[in-house]
PDB file with SEQRES, HELIX, SHEET and CRYST1 records, atoms N, CA, C and O in Angstrom:
SEQRES   1 A   77  MET ALA LEU GLY ASN SER THR LEU VAL GLU PHE TYR VAL          
SEQRES   2 A   77  ARG PRO VAL GLY ASP GLU VAL GLY VAL THR VAL VAL GLU          
SEQRES   3 A   77  SER GLY PHE SER SER LEU ASP LEU PRO GLU ALA LEU ARG          
SEQRES   4 A   77  GLU ASP GLN TRP LYS ALA SER THR GLY GLY TRP GLN TYR          
SEQRES   5 A   77  GLU LEU ALA GLY LEU ARG THR ARG ALA GLU LEU ASP GLY          
SEQRES   6 A   77  ALA LEU LEU ALA ASP GLY THR LYS VAL THR ARG GLU              
HELIX    1 AA1 PHE A   29  SER A   31  5                                   3    
HELIX    2 AA2 GLU A   36  LEU A   63  1                                  28    
SHEET    1 AA1 2 LEU A   8  VAL A  16  0                                        
SHEET    2 AA1 2 GLU A  19  SER A  27 -1                                        
CRYST1    1.000    1.000    1.000  90.00  90.00  90.00 P 1           1          
ATOM      1  N   MET A   1       8.771 -11.360 -14.681  1.00  0.00           N  
ATOM      2  CA  MET A   1       7.465 -10.865 -14.751  1.00  0.00           C  
ATOM      3  C   MET A   1       6.955 -10.989 -16.251  1.00  0.00           C  
ATOM      4  O   MET A   1       7.540 -10.462 -17.197  1.00  0.00           O  
ATOM      5  N   ALA A   2       5.908 -11.674 -16.349  1.00  0.00           N  
ATOM      6  CA  ALA A   2       5.353 -11.883 -17.753  1.00  0.00           C  
ATOM      7  C   ALA A   2       4.376 -10.769 -18.069  1.00  0.00           C  
ATOM      8  O   ALA A   2       3.505 -10.424 -17.270  1.00  0.00           O  
ATOM      9  N   LEU A   3       4.549 -10.224 -19.249  1.00  0.00           N  
ATOM     10  CA  LEU A   3       3.554  -9.205 -19.656  1.00  0.00           C  
ATOM     11  C   LEU A   3       2.255  -9.773 -19.729  1.00  0.00           C  
ATOM     12  O   LEU A   3       2.101 -10.910 -20.176  1.00  0.00           O  
ATOM     13  N   GLY A   4       1.143  -8.959 -19.257  1.00  0.00           N  
ATOM     14  CA  GLY A   4      -0.210  -9.392 -19.395  1.00  0.00           C  
ATOM     15  C   GLY A   4      -0.631 -10.142 -18.173  1.00  0.00           C  
ATOM     16  O   GLY A   4      -1.810 -10.472 -18.040  1.00  0.00           O  
ATOM     17  N   ASN A   5       0.285 -10.432 -17.261  1.00  0.00           N  
ATOM     18  CA  ASN A   5      -0.051 -11.281 -16.070  1.00  0.00           C  
ATOM     19  C   ASN A   5       0.222 -10.539 -14.781  1.00  0.00           C  
ATOM     20  O   ASN A   5      -0.032 -11.107 -13.719  1.00  0.00           O  
ATOM     21  N   SER A   6       0.713  -9.332 -14.790  1.00  0.00           N  
ATOM     22  CA  SER A   6       1.009  -8.640 -13.532  1.00  0.00           C  
ATOM     23  C   SER A   6       0.968  -7.084 -13.757  1.00  0.00           C  
ATOM     24  O   SER A   6       0.878  -6.576 -14.874  1.00  0.00           O  
ATOM     25  N   THR A   7       1.039  -6.413 -12.631  1.00  0.00           N  
ATOM     26  CA  THR A   7       1.089  -5.002 -12.673  1.00  0.00           C  
ATOM     27  C   THR A   7       2.356  -4.573 -11.960  1.00  0.00           C  
ATOM     28  O   THR A   7       2.980  -5.369 -11.259  1.00  0.00           O  
ATOM     29  N   LEU A   8       2.749  -3.281 -12.140  1.00  0.00           N  
ATOM     30  CA  LEU A   8       3.919  -2.756 -11.542  1.00  0.00           C  
ATOM     31  C   LEU A   8       3.488  -1.846 -10.410  1.00  0.00           C  
ATOM     32  O   LEU A   8       2.631  -0.976 -10.567  1.00  0.00           O  
ATOM     33  N   VAL A   9       4.151  -2.090  -9.190  1.00  0.00           N  
ATOM     34  CA  VAL A   9       3.849  -1.281  -8.017  1.00  0.00           C  
ATOM     35  C   VAL A   9       5.148  -0.481  -7.683  1.00  0.00           C  
ATOM     36  O   VAL A   9       6.243  -1.028  -7.554  1.00  0.00           O  
ATOM     37  N   GLU A  10       4.936   0.847  -7.555  1.00  0.00           N  
ATOM     38  CA  GLU A  10       6.124   1.717  -7.176  1.00  0.00           C  
ATOM     39  C   GLU A  10       5.746   2.441  -5.831  1.00  0.00           C  
ATOM     40  O   GLU A  10       4.618   2.898  -5.644  1.00  0.00           O  
ATOM     41  N   PHE A  11       6.691   2.510  -4.974  1.00  0.00           N  
ATOM     42  CA  PHE A  11       6.519   3.224  -3.792  1.00  0.00           C  
ATOM     43  C   PHE A  11       7.463   4.430  -3.749  1.00  0.00           C  
ATOM     44  O   PHE A  11       8.671   4.350  -3.971  1.00  0.00           O  
ATOM     45  N   TYR A  12       6.799   5.563  -3.441  1.00  0.00           N  
ATOM     46  CA  TYR A  12       7.659   6.835  -3.315  1.00  0.00           C  
ATOM     47  C   TYR A  12       7.538   7.331  -1.867  1.00  0.00           C  
ATOM     48  O   TYR A  12       6.447   7.613  -1.370  1.00  0.00           O  
ATOM     49  N   VAL A  13       8.681   7.424  -1.225  1.00  0.00           N  
ATOM     50  CA  VAL A  13       8.798   7.880   0.170  1.00  0.00           C  
ATOM     51  C   VAL A  13       9.523   9.176   0.194  1.00  0.00           C  
ATOM     52  O   VAL A  13      10.567   9.332  -0.440  1.00  0.00           O  
ATOM     53  N   ARG A  14       8.969  10.126   0.934  1.00  0.00           N  
ATOM     54  CA  ARG A  14       9.538  11.457   1.000  1.00  0.00           C  
ATOM     55  C   ARG A  14       9.273  12.107   2.300  1.00  0.00           C  
ATOM     56  O   ARG A  14       8.242  11.850   2.922  1.00  0.00           O  
ATOM     57  N   PRO A  15      10.206  12.983   2.760  1.00  0.00           N  
ATOM     58  CA  PRO A  15       9.864  13.662   4.015  1.00  0.00           C  
ATOM     59  C   PRO A  15       8.734  14.809   3.719  1.00  0.00           C  
ATOM     60  O   PRO A  15       8.714  15.459   2.674  1.00  0.00           O  
ATOM     61  N   VAL A  16       7.906  14.946   4.664  1.00  0.00           N  
ATOM     62  CA  VAL A  16       6.859  15.915   4.596  1.00  0.00           C  
ATOM     63  C   VAL A  16       6.835  16.603   6.029  1.00  0.00           C  
ATOM     64  O   VAL A  16       6.094  16.189   6.921  1.00  0.00           O  
ATOM     65  N   GLY A  17       7.639  17.610   6.177  1.00  0.00           N  
ATOM     66  CA  GLY A  17       7.707  18.266   7.469  1.00  0.00           C  
ATOM     67  C   GLY A  17       8.338  17.299   8.406  1.00  0.00           C  
ATOM     68  O   GLY A  17       9.413  16.780   8.102  1.00  0.00           O  
ATOM     69  N   ASP A  18       7.730  17.020   9.543  1.00  0.00           N  
ATOM     70  CA  ASP A  18       8.231  16.071  10.590  1.00  0.00           C  
ATOM     71  C   ASP A  18       7.753  14.687  10.316  1.00  0.00           C  
ATOM     72  O   ASP A  18       8.006  13.785  11.115  1.00  0.00           O  
ATOM     73  N   GLU A  19       7.082  14.479   9.238  1.00  0.00           N  
ATOM     74  CA  GLU A  19       6.478  13.178   8.913  1.00  0.00           C  
ATOM     75  C   GLU A  19       7.066  12.594   7.676  1.00  0.00           C  
ATOM     76  O   GLU A  19       7.958  13.181   7.063  1.00  0.00           O  
ATOM     77  N   VAL A  20       6.567  11.417   7.288  1.00  0.00           N  
ATOM     78  CA  VAL A  20       7.016  10.786   6.071  1.00  0.00           C  
ATOM     79  C   VAL A  20       5.774  10.573   5.184  1.00  0.00           C  
ATOM     80  O   VAL A  20       4.743  10.086   5.647  1.00  0.00           O  
ATOM     81  N   GLY A  21       5.897  10.946   3.916  1.00  0.00           N  
ATOM     82  CA  GLY A  21       4.860  10.753   2.995  1.00  0.00           C  
ATOM     83  C   GLY A  21       5.062   9.479   2.119  1.00  0.00           C  
ATOM     84  O   GLY A  21       6.192   9.233   1.699  1.00  0.00           O  
ATOM     85  N   VAL A  22       4.134   8.755   1.858  1.00  0.00           N  
ATOM     86  CA  VAL A  22       4.247   7.526   1.021  1.00  0.00           C  
ATOM     87  C   VAL A  22       3.174   7.554  -0.021  1.00  0.00           C  
ATOM     88  O   VAL A  22       1.976   7.652   0.243  1.00  0.00           O  
ATOM     89  N   THR A  23       3.685   7.460  -1.237  1.00  0.00           N  
ATOM     90  CA  THR A  23       2.750   7.407  -2.409  1.00  0.00           C  
ATOM     91  C   THR A  23       2.914   6.087  -3.042  1.00  0.00           C  
ATOM     92  O   THR A  23       4.060   5.690  -3.252  1.00  0.00           O  
ATOM     93  N   VAL A  24       1.860   5.329  -3.383  1.00  0.00           N  
ATOM     94  CA  VAL A  24       1.835   4.115  -4.047  1.00  0.00           C  
ATOM     95  C   VAL A  24       1.228   4.256  -5.464  1.00  0.00           C  
ATOM     96  O   VAL A  24       0.079   4.675  -5.600  1.00  0.00           O  
ATOM     97  N   VAL A  25       1.955   3.927  -6.459  1.00  0.00           N  
ATOM     98  CA  VAL A  25       1.432   3.925  -7.885  1.00  0.00           C  
ATOM     99  C   VAL A  25       1.477   2.517  -8.423  1.00  0.00           C  
ATOM    100  O   VAL A  25       2.528   1.879  -8.490  1.00  0.00           O  
ATOM    101  N   GLU A  26       0.335   2.066  -8.796  1.00  0.00           N  
ATOM    102  CA  GLU A  26       0.232   0.715  -9.411  1.00  0.00           C  
ATOM    103  C   GLU A  26      -0.209   0.916 -10.860  1.00  0.00           C  
ATOM    104  O   GLU A  26      -1.253   1.525 -11.096  1.00  0.00           O  
ATOM    105  N   SER A  27       0.564   0.415 -11.849  1.00  0.00           N  
ATOM    106  CA  SER A  27       0.261   0.633 -13.186  1.00  0.00           C  
ATOM    107  C   SER A  27       0.234  -0.737 -13.928  1.00  0.00           C  
ATOM    108  O   SER A  27       0.713  -1.753 -13.425  1.00  0.00           O  
ATOM    109  N   GLY A  28      -0.349  -0.702 -15.143  1.00  0.00           N  
ATOM    110  CA  GLY A  28      -0.249  -1.888 -15.915  1.00  0.00           C  
ATOM    111  C   GLY A  28      -1.616  -2.572 -16.110  1.00  0.00           C  
ATOM    112  O   GLY A  28      -1.715  -3.584 -16.805  1.00  0.00           O  
ATOM    113  N   PHE A  29      -2.651  -2.016 -15.499  1.00  0.00           N  
ATOM    114  CA  PHE A  29      -3.974  -2.781 -15.532  1.00  0.00           C  
ATOM    115  C   PHE A  29      -4.493  -2.831 -16.962  1.00  0.00           C  
ATOM    116  O   PHE A  29      -5.151  -3.801 -17.338  1.00  0.00           O  
ATOM    117  N   SER A  30      -4.207  -1.793 -17.782  1.00  0.00           N  
ATOM    118  CA  SER A  30      -4.747  -1.842 -19.169  1.00  0.00           C  
ATOM    119  C   SER A  30      -4.093  -2.927 -20.033  1.00  0.00           C  
ATOM    120  O   SER A  30      -4.619  -3.332 -21.069  1.00  0.00           O  
ATOM    121  N   SER A  31      -2.898  -3.388 -19.552  1.00  0.00           N  
ATOM    122  CA  SER A  31      -2.265  -4.462 -20.362  1.00  0.00           C  
ATOM    123  C   SER A  31      -2.491  -5.808 -19.777  1.00  0.00           C  
ATOM    124  O   SER A  31      -1.939  -6.766 -20.317  1.00  0.00           O  
ATOM    125  N   LEU A  32      -3.262  -5.991 -18.705  1.00  0.00           N  
ATOM    126  CA  LEU A  32      -3.570  -7.304 -18.199  1.00  0.00           C  
ATOM    127  C   LEU A  32      -4.337  -8.108 -19.221  1.00  0.00           C  
ATOM    128  O   LEU A  32      -5.238  -7.600 -19.888  1.00  0.00           O  
ATOM    129  N   ASP A  33      -3.966  -9.382 -19.336  1.00  0.00           N  
ATOM    130  CA  ASP A  33      -4.592 -10.288 -20.275  1.00  0.00           C  
ATOM    131  C   ASP A  33      -5.941 -10.780 -19.776  1.00  0.00           C  
ATOM    132  O   ASP A  33      -6.139 -11.982 -19.597  1.00  0.00           O  
ATOM    133  N   LEU A  34      -6.915  -9.810 -19.540  1.00  0.00           N  
ATOM    134  CA  LEU A  34      -8.176 -10.148 -19.029  1.00  0.00           C  
ATOM    135  C   LEU A  34      -9.253  -9.374 -19.766  1.00  0.00           C  
ATOM    136  O   LEU A  34      -8.926  -8.356 -20.376  1.00  0.00           O  
ATOM    137  N   PRO A  35     -10.520  -9.786 -19.754  1.00  0.00           N  
ATOM    138  CA  PRO A  35     -11.603  -9.037 -20.304  1.00  0.00           C  
ATOM    139  C   PRO A  35     -11.691  -7.661 -19.584  1.00  0.00           C  
ATOM    140  O   PRO A  35     -11.334  -7.535 -18.412  1.00  0.00           O  
ATOM    141  N   GLU A  36     -12.158  -6.681 -20.297  1.00  0.00           N  
ATOM    142  CA  GLU A  36     -12.265  -5.347 -19.744  1.00  0.00           C  
ATOM    143  C   GLU A  36     -12.891  -5.294 -18.366  1.00  0.00           C  
ATOM    144  O   GLU A  36     -12.347  -4.663 -17.460  1.00  0.00           O  
ATOM    145  N   ALA A  37     -14.027  -5.949 -18.199  1.00  0.00           N  
ATOM    146  CA  ALA A  37     -14.740  -5.968 -17.004  1.00  0.00           C  
ATOM    147  C   ALA A  37     -13.840  -6.474 -15.875  1.00  0.00           C  
ATOM    148  O   ALA A  37     -13.782  -5.872 -14.803  1.00  0.00           O  
ATOM    149  N   LEU A  38     -13.156  -7.555 -16.117  1.00  0.00           N  
ATOM    150  CA  LEU A  38     -12.277  -8.203 -15.024  1.00  0.00           C  
ATOM    151  C   LEU A  38     -11.168  -7.244 -14.742  1.00  0.00           C  
ATOM    152  O   LEU A  38     -10.828  -7.083 -13.570  1.00  0.00           O  
ATOM    153  N   ARG A  39     -10.565  -6.586 -15.710  1.00  0.00           N  
ATOM    154  CA  ARG A  39      -9.519  -5.687 -15.526  1.00  0.00           C  
ATOM    155  C   ARG A  39      -9.968  -4.479 -14.541  1.00  0.00           C  
ATOM    156  O   ARG A  39      -9.258  -4.053 -13.630  1.00  0.00           O  
ATOM    157  N   GLU A  40     -11.182  -4.025 -14.849  1.00  0.00           N  
ATOM    158  CA  GLU A  40     -11.765  -2.942 -13.977  1.00  0.00           C  
ATOM    159  C   GLU A  40     -11.977  -3.509 -12.517  1.00  0.00           C  
ATOM    160  O   GLU A  40     -11.660  -2.840 -11.533  1.00  0.00           O  
ATOM    161  N   ASP A  41     -12.505  -4.721 -12.425  1.00  0.00           N  
ATOM    162  CA  ASP A  41     -12.642  -5.266 -11.115  1.00  0.00           C  
ATOM    163  C   ASP A  41     -11.282  -5.424 -10.337  1.00  0.00           C  
ATOM    164  O   ASP A  41     -11.214  -5.179  -9.132  1.00  0.00           O  
ATOM    165  N   GLN A  42     -10.268  -5.817 -11.035  1.00  0.00           N  
ATOM    166  CA  GLN A  42      -8.872  -5.881 -10.474  1.00  0.00           C  
ATOM    167  C   GLN A  42      -8.415  -4.516 -10.035  1.00  0.00           C  
ATOM    168  O   GLN A  42      -7.848  -4.373  -8.951  1.00  0.00           O  
ATOM    169  N   TRP A  43      -8.646  -3.515 -10.845  1.00  0.00           N  
ATOM    170  CA  TRP A  43      -8.194  -2.170 -10.435  1.00  0.00           C  
ATOM    171  C   TRP A  43      -8.989  -1.676  -9.260  1.00  0.00           C  
ATOM    172  O   TRP A  43      -8.402  -1.016  -8.402  1.00  0.00           O  
ATOM    173  N   LYS A  44     -10.302  -1.941  -9.137  1.00  0.00           N  
ATOM    174  CA  LYS A  44     -11.060  -1.487  -7.984  1.00  0.00           C  
ATOM    175  C   LYS A  44     -10.575  -2.231  -6.700  1.00  0.00           C  
ATOM    176  O   LYS A  44     -10.372  -1.636  -5.641  1.00  0.00           O  
ATOM    177  N   ALA A  45     -10.405  -3.565  -6.867  1.00  0.00           N  
ATOM    178  CA  ALA A  45      -9.942  -4.304  -5.757  1.00  0.00           C  
ATOM    179  C   ALA A  45      -8.577  -3.870  -5.186  1.00  0.00           C  
ATOM    180  O   ALA A  45      -8.352  -3.799  -3.978  1.00  0.00           O  
ATOM    181  N   SER A  46      -7.731  -3.600  -6.106  1.00  0.00           N  
ATOM    182  CA  SER A  46      -6.402  -3.191  -5.831  1.00  0.00           C  
ATOM    183  C   SER A  46      -6.396  -1.797  -5.066  1.00  0.00           C  
ATOM    184  O   SER A  46      -5.698  -1.592  -4.073  1.00  0.00           O  
ATOM    185  N   THR A  47      -7.223  -0.892  -5.620  1.00  0.00           N  
ATOM    186  CA  THR A  47      -7.319   0.456  -5.007  1.00  0.00           C  
ATOM    187  C   THR A  47      -7.737   0.311  -3.518  1.00  0.00           C  
ATOM    188  O   THR A  47      -7.116   0.864  -2.610  1.00  0.00           O  
ATOM    189  N   GLY A  48      -8.787  -0.438  -3.336  1.00  0.00           N  
ATOM    190  CA  GLY A  48      -9.248  -0.680  -1.955  1.00  0.00           C  
ATOM    191  C   GLY A  48      -8.175  -1.422  -1.101  1.00  0.00           C  
ATOM    192  O   GLY A  48      -8.032  -1.122   0.084  1.00  0.00           O  
ATOM    193  N   GLY A  49      -7.463  -2.335  -1.660  1.00  0.00           N  
ATOM    194  CA  GLY A  49      -6.509  -3.053  -0.940  1.00  0.00           C  
ATOM    195  C   GLY A  49      -5.329  -2.157  -0.549  1.00  0.00           C  
ATOM    196  O   GLY A  49      -4.855  -2.297   0.578  1.00  0.00           O  
ATOM    197  N   TRP A  50      -4.841  -1.290  -1.351  1.00  0.00           N  
ATOM    198  CA  TRP A  50      -3.814  -0.367  -1.033  1.00  0.00           C  
ATOM    199  C   TRP A  50      -4.224   0.601   0.084  1.00  0.00           C  
ATOM    200  O   TRP A  50      -3.440   0.870   0.994  1.00  0.00           O  
ATOM    201  N   GLN A  51      -5.412   1.104   0.013  1.00  0.00           N  
ATOM    202  CA  GLN A  51      -5.987   1.953   1.089  1.00  0.00           C  
ATOM    203  C   GLN A  51      -5.835   1.242   2.426  1.00  0.00           C  
ATOM    204  O   GLN A  51      -5.326   1.789   3.404  1.00  0.00           O  
ATOM    205  N   TYR A  52      -6.300   0.001   2.422  1.00  0.00           N  
ATOM    206  CA  TYR A  52      -6.254  -0.786   3.658  1.00  0.00           C  
ATOM    207  C   TYR A  52      -4.750  -1.008   4.138  1.00  0.00           C  
ATOM    208  O   TYR A  52      -4.423  -0.862   5.316  1.00  0.00           O  
ATOM    209  N   GLU A  53      -3.922  -1.348   3.193  1.00  0.00           N  
ATOM    210  CA  GLU A  53      -2.524  -1.675   3.547  1.00  0.00           C  
ATOM    211  C   GLU A  53      -1.831  -0.346   4.098  1.00  0.00           C  
ATOM    212  O   GLU A  53      -1.098  -0.394   5.086  1.00  0.00           O  
ATOM    213  N   LEU A  54      -2.085   0.801   3.441  1.00  0.00           N  
ATOM    214  CA  LEU A  54      -1.471   2.006   3.794  1.00  0.00           C  
ATOM    215  C   LEU A  54      -1.988   2.531   5.228  1.00  0.00           C  
ATOM    216  O   LEU A  54      -1.243   3.127   6.005  1.00  0.00           O  
ATOM    217  N   ALA A  55      -3.280   2.259   5.484  1.00  0.00           N  
ATOM    218  CA  ALA A  55      -3.844   2.561   6.816  1.00  0.00           C  
ATOM    219  C   ALA A  55      -3.103   1.824   7.847  1.00  0.00           C  
ATOM    220  O   ALA A  55      -2.763   2.369   8.897  1.00  0.00           O  
ATOM    221  N   GLY A  56      -2.823   0.493   7.549  1.00  0.00           N  
ATOM    222  CA  GLY A  56      -2.140  -0.370   8.533  1.00  0.00           C  
ATOM    223  C   GLY A  56      -0.722   0.130   8.711  1.00  0.00           C  
ATOM    224  O   GLY A  56      -0.234   0.185   9.840  1.00  0.00           O  
ATOM    225  N   LEU A  57      -0.037   0.500   7.623  1.00  0.00           N  
ATOM    226  CA  LEU A  57       1.333   1.060   7.717  1.00  0.00           C  
ATOM    227  C   LEU A  57       1.325   2.227   8.586  1.00  0.00           C  
ATOM    228  O   LEU A  57       2.130   2.323   9.513  1.00  0.00           O  
ATOM    229  N   ARG A  58       0.400   3.176   8.315  1.00  0.00           N  
ATOM    230  CA  ARG A  58       0.350   4.408   9.177  1.00  0.00           C  
ATOM    231  C   ARG A  58       0.148   4.076  10.667  1.00  0.00           C  
ATOM    232  O   ARG A  58       0.830   4.631  11.528  1.00  0.00           O  
ATOM    233  N   THR A  59      -0.793   3.167  10.959  1.00  0.00           N  
ATOM    234  CA  THR A  59      -1.041   2.837  12.310  1.00  0.00           C  
ATOM    235  C   THR A  59       0.290   2.200  12.953  1.00  0.00           C  
ATOM    236  O   THR A  59       0.633   2.499  14.097  1.00  0.00           O  
ATOM    237  N   ARG A  60       0.945   1.394  12.230  1.00  0.00           N  
ATOM    238  CA  ARG A  60       2.192   0.781  12.794  1.00  0.00           C  
ATOM    239  C   ARG A  60       3.245   1.842  13.007  1.00  0.00           C  
ATOM    240  O   ARG A  60       3.931   1.823  14.029  1.00  0.00           O  
ATOM    241  N   ALA A  61       3.398   2.763  12.083  1.00  0.00           N  
ATOM    242  CA  ALA A  61       4.400   3.879  12.217  1.00  0.00           C  
ATOM    243  C   ALA A  61       4.039   4.729  13.325  1.00  0.00           C  
ATOM    244  O   ALA A  61       4.932   5.155  14.057  1.00  0.00           O  
ATOM    245  N   GLU A  62       2.779   5.036  13.542  1.00  0.00           N  
ATOM    246  CA  GLU A  62       2.415   5.910  14.692  1.00  0.00           C  
ATOM    247  C   GLU A  62       2.600   5.211  15.998  1.00  0.00           C  
ATOM    248  O   GLU A  62       2.844   5.887  16.998  1.00  0.00           O  
ATOM    249  N   LEU A  63       2.506   3.926  16.072  1.00  0.00           N  
ATOM    250  CA  LEU A  63       2.579   3.135  17.305  1.00  0.00           C  
ATOM    251  C   LEU A  63       4.045   2.886  17.708  1.00  0.00           C  
ATOM    252  O   LEU A  63       4.341   2.552  18.855  1.00  0.00           O  
ATOM    253  N   ASP A  64       4.957   3.058  16.724  1.00  0.00           N  
ATOM    254  CA  ASP A  64       6.372   2.690  17.039  1.00  0.00           C  
ATOM    255  C   ASP A  64       6.923   3.555  18.256  1.00  0.00           C  
ATOM    256  O   ASP A  64       6.985   4.782  18.178  1.00  0.00           O  
ATOM    257  N   GLY A  65       7.297   2.886  19.318  1.00  0.00           N  
ATOM    258  CA  GLY A  65       7.783   3.500  20.487  1.00  0.00           C  
ATOM    259  C   GLY A  65       6.714   3.865  21.518  1.00  0.00           C  
ATOM    260  O   GLY A  65       7.019   4.332  22.616  1.00  0.00           O  
ATOM    261  N   ALA A  66       5.419   3.634  21.125  1.00  0.00           N  
ATOM    262  CA  ALA A  66       4.324   3.949  22.038  1.00  0.00           C  
ATOM    263  C   ALA A  66       4.154   2.751  23.012  1.00  0.00           C  
ATOM    264  O   ALA A  66       4.570   1.618  22.772  1.00  0.00           O  
ATOM    265  N   LEU A  67       3.512   3.119  24.111  1.00  0.00           N  
ATOM    266  CA  LEU A  67       3.222   2.061  25.135  1.00  0.00           C  
ATOM    267  C   LEU A  67       1.709   1.718  25.012  1.00  0.00           C  
ATOM    268  O   LEU A  67       0.850   2.593  24.909  1.00  0.00           O  
ATOM    269  N   LEU A  68       1.449   0.425  25.030  1.00  0.00           N  
ATOM    270  CA  LEU A  68       0.173  -0.042  24.966  1.00  0.00           C  
ATOM    271  C   LEU A  68      -0.467   0.013  26.441  1.00  0.00           C  
ATOM    272  O   LEU A  68       0.246   0.233  27.420  1.00  0.00           O  
ATOM    273  N   ALA A  69      -1.736  -0.181  26.534  1.00  0.00           N  
ATOM    274  CA  ALA A  69      -2.431  -0.142  27.865  1.00  0.00           C  
ATOM    275  C   ALA A  69      -1.807  -1.035  28.831  1.00  0.00           C  
ATOM    276  O   ALA A  69      -1.761  -0.695  30.013  1.00  0.00           O  
ATOM    277  N   ASP A  70      -1.274  -2.258  28.401  1.00  0.00           N  
ATOM    278  CA  ASP A  70      -0.724  -3.277  29.367  1.00  0.00           C  
ATOM    279  C   ASP A  70       0.704  -2.948  29.590  1.00  0.00           C  
ATOM    280  O   ASP A  70       1.366  -3.734  30.267  1.00  0.00           O  
ATOM    281  N   GLY A  71       1.303  -1.806  29.070  1.00  0.00           N  
ATOM    282  CA  GLY A  71       2.685  -1.440  29.354  1.00  0.00           C  
ATOM    283  C   GLY A  71       3.680  -1.998  28.342  1.00  0.00           C  
ATOM    284  O   GLY A  71       4.876  -1.735  28.467  1.00  0.00           O  
ATOM    285  N   THR A  72       3.228  -2.763  27.337  1.00  0.00           N  
ATOM    286  CA  THR A  72       4.069  -3.287  26.286  1.00  0.00           C  
ATOM    287  C   THR A  72       4.468  -2.120  25.443  1.00  0.00           C  
ATOM    288  O   THR A  72       3.633  -1.271  25.132  1.00  0.00           O  
ATOM    289  N   LYS A  73       5.770  -2.043  25.045  1.00  0.00           N  
ATOM    290  CA  LYS A  73       6.307  -1.086  24.201  1.00  0.00           C  
ATOM    291  C   LYS A  73       6.226  -1.598  22.782  1.00  0.00           C  
ATOM    292  O   LYS A  73       6.654  -2.730  22.559  1.00  0.00           O  
ATOM    293  N   VAL A  74       5.746  -0.913  21.851  1.00  0.00           N  
ATOM    294  CA  VAL A  74       5.679  -1.244  20.452  1.00  0.00           C  
ATOM    295  C   VAL A  74       6.982  -0.818  19.769  1.00  0.00           C  
ATOM    296  O   VAL A  74       7.374   0.347  19.845  1.00  0.00           O  
ATOM    297  N   THR A  75       7.658  -1.774  19.094  1.00  0.00           N  
ATOM    298  CA  THR A  75       8.859  -1.484  18.445  1.00  0.00           C  
ATOM    299  C   THR A  75       8.868  -2.155  17.095  1.00  0.00           C  
ATOM    300  O   THR A  75       8.188  -3.156  16.869  1.00  0.00           O  
ATOM    301  N   ARG A  76       9.678  -1.566  16.174  1.00  0.00           N  
ATOM    302  CA  ARG A  76       9.863  -2.223  14.835  1.00  0.00           C  
ATOM    303  C   ARG A  76      10.778  -3.496  14.961  1.00  0.00           C  
ATOM    304  O   ARG A  76      11.735  -3.537  15.735  1.00  0.00           O  
ATOM    305  N   GLU A  77      10.444  -4.430  14.217  1.00  0.00           N  
ATOM    306  CA  GLU A  77      11.169  -5.599  14.246  1.00  0.00           C  
ATOM    307  C   GLU A  77      12.176  -5.688  13.123  1.00  0.00           C  
ATOM    308  O   GLU A  77      12.899  -6.679  13.019  1.00  0.00           O  
TER     309      GLU A  77                                                      
END                                                                             
């Protein structure tokens, strides 16, 4: 990983009652080798991207073992 060209993404997974909590922390935007305006654009895009990805992860986790309308059972691969 070259400094100034990437960010660091950390995932924290923990039990929360009967569920699982996932926290994503992405850092390193301030050291990206980009003009300030582009760094801010990257941060905003990444924030929205993680919200989208985590929503998909939640949907997949909630569907595991569920039956779809056509009778197909959803399982993890």
